[in-house]
FIKOLZA-1660 file (N, C-alpha, C; in steps of 0.1 Angstrom, whole numbers, plus 5000, padded with zeros to 4 digits):
% residues 129
   i   px   py   pz ch aa at
   1 5556 1777 2006  A  M  N
   1 5562 1779 1993  A  M CA
   1 5552 1775 1982  A  M  C
   2 5549 1784 1973  A  V  N
   2 5540 1782 1963  A  V CA
   2 5547 1776 1951  A  V  C
   3 5541 1766 1944  A  F  N
   3 5546 1759 1933  A  F CA
   3 5546 1768 1920  A  F  C
   4 5535 1774 1917  A  K  N
   4 5534 1783 1905  A  K CA
   4 5521 1790 1906  A  K  C
   5 5519 1800 1897  A  L  N
   5 5507 1808 1895  A  L CA
   5 5501 1805 1882  A  L  C
   6 5487 1804 1882  A  I  N
   6 5480 1802 1869  A  I CA
   6 5468 1811 1868  A  I  C
   7 5463 1814 1856  A  N  N
   7 5451 1822 1855  A  N CA
   7 5439 1814 1858  A  N  C
   8 5428 1820 1861  A  A  N
   8 5415 1813 1865  A  A CA
   8 5410 1805 1853  A  A  C
   9 5412 1810 1841  A  T  N
   9 5407 1803 1829  A  T CA
   9 5415 1790 1826  A  T  C
  10 5427 1788 1832  A  Q  N
  10 5435 1776 1830  A  Q CA
  10 5432 1765 1841  A  Q  C
  11 5424 1768 1850  A  I  N
  11 5421 1759 1861  A  I CA
  11 5412 1748 1856  A  I  C
  12 5416 1735 1858  A  R  N
  12 5408 1724 1854  A  R CA
  12 5404 1715 1866  A  R  C
  13 5394 1707 1864  A  A  N
  13 5389 1698 1875  A  A CA
  13 5400 1689 1879  A  A  C
  14 5402 1687 1892  A  G  N
  14 5412 1678 1898  A  G CA
  14 5425 1686 1902  A  G  C
  15 5426 1698 1898  A  M  N
  15 5438 1706 1902  A  M CA
  15 5437 1711 1916  A  M  C
  16 5448 1713 1923  A  T  N
  16 5448 1719 1936  A  T CA
  16 5452 1733 1936  A  T  C
  17 5444 1742 1942  A  I  N
  17 5447 1756 1942  A  I CA
  17 5445 1761 1956  A  I  C
  18 5451 1773 1959  A  L  N
  18 5449 1780 1972  A  L CA
  18 5437 1789 1971  A  L  C
  19 5427 1787 1980  A  V  N
  19 5415 1796 1981  A  V CA
  19 5415 1802 1995  A  V  C
  20 5417 1815 1996  A  D  N
  20 5418 1821 2009  A  D CA
  20 5428 1815 2018  A  D  C
  21 5439 1811 2013  A  G  N
  21 5450 1805 2020  A  G CA
  21 5448 1790 2024  A  G  C
  22 5438 1784 2019  A  V  N
  22 5435 1769 2021  A  V CA
  22 5436 1762 2008  A  V  C
  23 5443 1750 2009  A  A  N
  23 5445 1742 1997  A  A CA
  23 5431 1735 1994  A  A  C
  24 5427 1736 1982  A  C  N
  24 5414 1730 1977  A  C CA
  24 5416 1723 1964  A  C  C
  25 5408 1712 1962  A  I  N
  25 5408 1705 1950  A  I CA
  25 5396 1710 1942  A  I  C
  26 5398 1714 1929  A  V  N
  26 5388 1719 1921  A  V CA
  26 5379 1708 1916  A  V  C
  27 5366 1710 1917  A  K  N
  27 5356 1700 1912  A  K CA
  27 5351 1704 1898  A  K  C
  28 5349 1718 1896  A  S  N
  28 5345 1722 1883  A  S CA
  28 5349 1737 1881  A  S  C
  29 5350 1741 1869  A  N  N
  29 5353 1755 1865  A  N CA
  29 5345 1758 1853  A  N  C
  30 5334 1766 1855  A  D  N
  30 5325 1770 1844  A  D CA
  30 5329 1784 1839  A  D  C
  31 5333 1784 1826  A  L  N
  31 5338 1796 1820  A  L CA
  31 5327 1803 1812  A  L  C
  32 5325 1816 1814  A  S  N
  32 5315 1823 1806  A  S CA
  32 5321 1836 1801  A  S  C
  33 5320 1838 1788  A  K  N
  33 5324 1850 1781  A  K CA
  33 5313 1860 1782  A  K  C
  34 5317 1872 1785  A  T  N
  34 5307 1883 1786  A  T CA
  34 5307 1891 1773  A  T  C
  35 5301 1902 1773  A  G  N
  35 5299 1910 1761  A  G CA
  35 5312 1915 1754  A  G  C
  36 5310 1925 1745  A  R  N
  36 5320 1930 1736  A  R CA
  36 5332 1935 1744  A  R  C
  37 5330 1943 1755  A  H  N
  37 5341 1949 1762  A  H CA
  37 5343 1943 1776  A  H  C
  38 5336 1932 1779  A  G  N
  38 5337 1926 1792  A  G CA
  38 5348 1916 1793  A  G  C
  39 5350 1910 1804  A  H  N
  39 5360 1900 1807  A  H CA
  39 5353 1887 1809  A  H  C
  40 5361 1876 1807  A  A  N
  40 5355 1863 1810  A  A CA
  40 5354 1861 1825  A  A  C
  41 5344 1854 1829  A  K  N
  41 5342 1851 1843  A  K CA
  41 5343 1836 1845  A  K  C
  42 5348 1832 1857  A  C  N
  42 5349 1818 1860  A  C CA
  42 5341 1815 1873  A  C  C
  43 5333 1805 1873  A  R  N
  43 5326 1800 1885  A  R CA
  43 5333 1787 1889  A  R  C
  44 5340 1788 1900  A  I  N
  44 5348 1777 1905  A  I CA
  44 5342 1770 1917  A  I  C
  45 5341 1757 1917  A  E  N
  45 5336 1749 1928  A  E CA
  45 5349 1741 1933  A  E  C
  46 5352 1742 1946  A  A  N
  46 5363 1735 1951  A  A CA
  46 5360 1730 1965  A  A  C
  47 5367 1719 1969  A  V  N
  47 5366 1713 1982  A  V CA
  47 5379 1713 1989  A  V  C
  48 5379 1718 2002  A  S  N
  48 5391 1719 2010  A  S CA
  48 5397 1705 2012  A  S  C
  49 5410 1704 2011  A  I  N
  49 5417 1691 2014  A  I CA
  49 5417 1688 2029  A  I  C
  50 5418 1698 2037  A  I  N
  50 5420 1697 2051  A  I CA
  50 5407 1694 2059  A  I  C
  51 5396 1702 2056  A  D  N
  51 5384 1699 2064  A  D CA
  51 5372 1695 2056  A  D  C
  52 5373 1694 2042  A  G  N
  52 5363 1689 2034  A  G CA
  52 5351 1699 2031  A  G  C
  53 5353 1712 2034  A  K  N
  53 5343 1722 2032  A  K CA
  53 5343 1726 2017  A  K  C
  54 5331 1728 2012  A  K  N
  54 5329 1732 1998  A  K CA
  54 5329 1747 1997  A  K  C
  55 5336 1752 1986  A  K  N
  55 5338 1766 1984  A  K CA
  55 5333 1769 1969  A  K  C
  56 5324 1778 1967  A  V  N
  56 5319 1782 1954  A  V CA
  56 5321 1797 1953  A  V  C
  57 5328 1801 1942  A  F  N
  57 5330 1816 1940  A  F CA
  57 5331 1819 1926  A  F  C
  58 5329 1832 1923  A  V  N
  58 5330 1837 1909  A  V CA
  58 5342 1847 1909  A  V  C
  59 5350 1846 1899  A  T  N
  59 5362 1854 1897  A  T CA
  59 5364 1858 1883  A  T  C
  60 5372 1868 1880  A  G  N
  60 5375 1872 1867  A  G CA
  60 5385 1862 1861  A  G  C
  61 5384 1860 1848  A  G  N
  61 5392 1850 1841  A  G CA
  61 5407 1854 1841  A  G  C
  62 5410 1866 1843  A  H  N
  62 5424 1870 1843  A  H CA
  62 5431 1870 1857  A  H  C
  63 5422 1867 1867  A  D  N
  63 5428 1866 1881  A  D CA
  63 5437 1854 1882  A  D  C
  64 5447 1855 1891  A  R  N
  64 5457 1845 1892  A  R CA
  64 5455 1837 1905  A  R  C
  65 5458 1824 1905  A  F  N
  65 5457 1816 1916  A  F CA
  65 5470 1809 1919  A  F  C
  66 5473 1806 1931  A  E  N
  66 5485 1799 1935  A  E CA
  66 5482 1784 1935  A  E  C
  67 5492 1776 1930  A  I  N
  67 5491 1761 1931  A  I CA
  67 5501 1758 1943  A  I  C
  68 5496 1751 1954  A  P  N
  68 5505 1749 1965  A  P CA
  68 5514 1736 1963  A  P  C
  69 5525 1736 1970  A  M  N
  69 5534 1725 1970  A  M CA
  69 5529 1715 1980  A  M  C
  70 5525 1702 1975  A  I  N
  70 5521 1692 1984  A  I CA
  70 5531 1681 1985  A  I  C
  71 5536 1679 1997  A  N  N
  71 5547 1669 1999  A  N CA
  71 5541 1657 2006  A  N  C
  72 5540 1645 1998  A  K  N
  72 5534 1633 2003  A  K CA
  72 5546 1624 2009  A  K  C
  73 5544 1621 2022  A  R  N
  73 5554 1613 2029  A  R CA
  73 5549 1601 2036  A  R  C
  74 5557 1591 2039  A  K  N
  74 5553 1579 2046  A  K CA
  74 5558 1580 2060  A  K  C
  75 5550 1574 2069  A  A  N
  75 5554 1574 2084  A  A CA
  75 5548 1562 2090  A  A  C
  76 5554 1559 2102  A  Q  N
  76 5549 1548 2110  A  Q CA
  76 5541 1553 2122  A  Q  C
  77 5530 1547 2125  A  L  N
  77 5521 1552 2135  A  L CA
  77 5527 1546 2149  A  L  C
  78 5530 1555 2158  A  L  N
  78 5536 1551 2171  A  L CA
  78 5525 1549 2181  A  L  C
  79 5516 1559 2182  A  S  N
  79 5506 1557 2192  A  S CA
  79 5494 1566 2188  A  S  C
  80 5482 1562 2194  A  I  N
  80 5469 1569 2191  A  I CA
  80 5464 1573 2205  A  I  C
  81 5461 1586 2207  A  T  N
  81 5454 1590 2219  A  T CA
  81 5440 1595 2214  A  T  C
  82 5433 1603 2222  A  D  N
  82 5419 1607 2219  A  D CA
  82 5417 1612 2205  A  D  C
  83 5423 1623 2202  A  D  N
  83 5422 1629 2188  A  D CA
  83 5435 1631 2181  A  D  C
  84 5446 1626 2187  A  E  N
  84 5459 1628 2181  A  E CA
  84 5466 1614 2178  A  E  C
  85 5474 1615 2168  A  A  N
  85 5483 1603 2165  A  A CA
  85 5497 1608 2165  A  A  C
  86 5506 1600 2171  A  S  N
  86 5520 1603 2171  A  S CA
  86 5526 1594 2160  A  S  C
  87 5533 1600 2150  A  I  N
  87 5538 1593 2139  A  I CA
  87 5553 1596 2138  A  I  C
  88 5561 1587 2131  A  M  N
  88 5575 1589 2129  A  M CA
  88 5577 1588 2114  A  M  C
  89 5583 1599 2109  A  D  N
  89 5586 1600 2094  A  D CA
  89 5597 1589 2091  A  D  C
  90 5595 1581 2080  A  L  N
  90 5604 1570 2077  A  L CA
  90 5616 1575 2070  A  L  C
  91 5617 1587 2066  A  E  N
  91 5630 1592 2059  A  E CA
  91 5639 1599 2069  A  E  C
  92 5634 1608 2077  A  N  N
  92 5643 1615 2086  A  N CA
  92 5640 1612 2101  A  N  C
  93 5632 1602 2104  A  Y  N
  93 5629 1597 2117  A  Y CA
  93 5624 1608 2127  A  Y  C
  94 5618 1618 2122  A  E  N
  94 5612 1629 2130  A  E CA
  94 5599 1624 2136  A  E  C
  95 5596 1627 2148  A  T  N
  95 5583 1623 2154  A  T CA
  95 5574 1636 2154  A  T  C
  96 5561 1633 2150  A  I  N
  96 5551 1644 2148  A  I CA
  96 5538 1640 2155  A  I  C
  97 5531 1649 2161  A  K  N
  97 5518 1647 2166  A  K CA
  97 5508 1654 2157  A  K  C
  98 5499 1646 2151  A  L  N
  98 5489 1651 2142  A  L CA
  98 5475 1648 2146  A  L  C
  99 5465 1656 2143  A  P  N
  99 5451 1652 2145  A  P CA
  99 5447 1641 2136  A  P  C
 100 5438 1632 2141  A  I  N
 100 5434 1621 2133  A  I CA
 100 5419 1620 2132  A  I  C
 101 5414 1617 2120  A  S  N
 101 5399 1617 2118  A  S CA
 101 5393 1604 2124  A  S  C
 102 5380 1604 2126  A  E  N
 102 5373 1592 2132  A  E CA
 102 5374 1580 2123  A  E  C
 103 5372 1582 2110  A  E  N
 103 5372 1571 2101  A  E CA
 103 5386 1564 2100  A  E  C
 104 5397 1572 2101  A  L  N
 104 5410 1567 2100  A  L CA
 104 5414 1560 2114  A  L  C
 105 5408 1565 2124  A  K  N
 105 5411 1560 2138  A  K CA
 105 5406 1545 2138  A  K  C
 106 5395 1542 2131  A  E  N
 106 5390 1528 2131  A  E CA
 106 5398 1519 2122  A  E  C
 107 5405 1524 2112  A  L  N
 107 5412 1516 2102  A  L CA
 107 5426 1513 2105  A  L  C
 108 5433 1522 2113  A  I  N
 108 5447 1519 2115  A  I CA
 108 5450 1516 2130  A  I  C
 109 5461 1508 2131  A  K  N
 109 5465 1504 2145  A  K CA
 109 5480 1508 2146  A  K  C
 110 5484 1508 2159  A  E  N
 110 5498 1512 2162  A  E CA
 110 5508 1502 2155  A  E  C
 111 5519 1508 2150  A  G  N
 111 5529 1500 2143  A  G CA
 111 5527 1500 2128  A  G  C
 112 5515 1504 2122  A  E  N
 112 5513 1503 2108  A  E CA
 112 5518 1516 2101  A  E  C
 113 5519 1516 2088  A  Q  N
 113 5524 1527 2081  A  Q CA
 113 5512 1535 2075  A  Q  C
 114 5514 1548 2075  A  V  N
 114 5504 1557 2070  A  V CA
 114 5511 1567 2060  A  V  C
 115 5503 1574 2052  A  E  N
 115 5508 1584 2043  A  E CA
 115 5502 1597 2049  A  E  C
 116 5511 1607 2051  A  Y  N
 116 5507 1620 2055  A  Y CA
 116 5512 1631 2045  A  Y  C
 117 5504 1641 2044  A  W  N
 117 5507 1652 2035  A  W CA
 117 5511 1665 2042  A  W  C
 118 5521 1671 2037  A  D  N
 118 5525 1685 2042  A  D CA
 118 5521 1695 2031  A  D  C
 119 5510 1702 2034  A  I  N
 119 5505 1712 2025  A  I CA
 119 5508 1726 2030  A  I  C
 120 5518 1733 2025  A  E  N
 120 5521 1746 2029  A  E CA
 120 5523 1747 2044  A  E  C
 121 5529 1737 2050  A  G  N
 121 5532 1738 2065  A  G CA
 121 5521 1731 2073  A  G  C
 122 5510 1727 2068  A  I  N
 122 5499 1721 2075  A  I CA
 122 5500 1706 2072  A  I  C
 123 5501 1698 2082  A  K  N
 123 5503 1683 2080  A  K CA
 123 5490 1676 2084  A  K  C
 124 5486 1666 2076  A  I  N
 124 5474 1658 2079  A  I CA
 124 5477 1644 2074  A  I  C
 125 5471 1634 2082  A  I  N
 125 5472 1620 2078  A  I CA
 125 5461 1617 2068  A  I  C
 126 5465 1612 2056  A  K  N
 126 5455 1609 2046  A  K CA
 126 5450 1595 2045  A  K  C
 127 5459 1585 2046  A  R  N
 127 5455 1571 2044  A  R CA
 127 5464 1561 2050  A  R  C
 128 5460 1549 2051  A  K  N
 128 5468 1538 2055  A  K CA
 128 5475 1532 2043  A  K  C
 129 5487 1528 2045  A  I  N
 129 5495 1522 2033  A  I CA
 129 5494 1507 2034  A  I  C
% end
């Protein structure tokens, strides 16, 4: 579910937009006006929230981008296996298995609380609470 649509010229650093179906945080948006009958161009640099890959692209200023709905929730860590963590949502008590990054694996232990994000149906563990 998309939150809203905005023009490329309205995008600011720190906003979250969908780029090729992936939620990304905008790092910069360089706006350039062209000649007398041309359209404004935007050079957007963004970093994916899920895998951290950098995306740089140029688009027309009148092009529209989707702002995704990000649902931030709290959960308790039940168990950690090789690459997965089993967590229980603290509001509806649903248990979910999610991939866990190496740096988070060292910081959290079973029984602790974590924050996970639901971004357009993709769930990831973001930090320890």
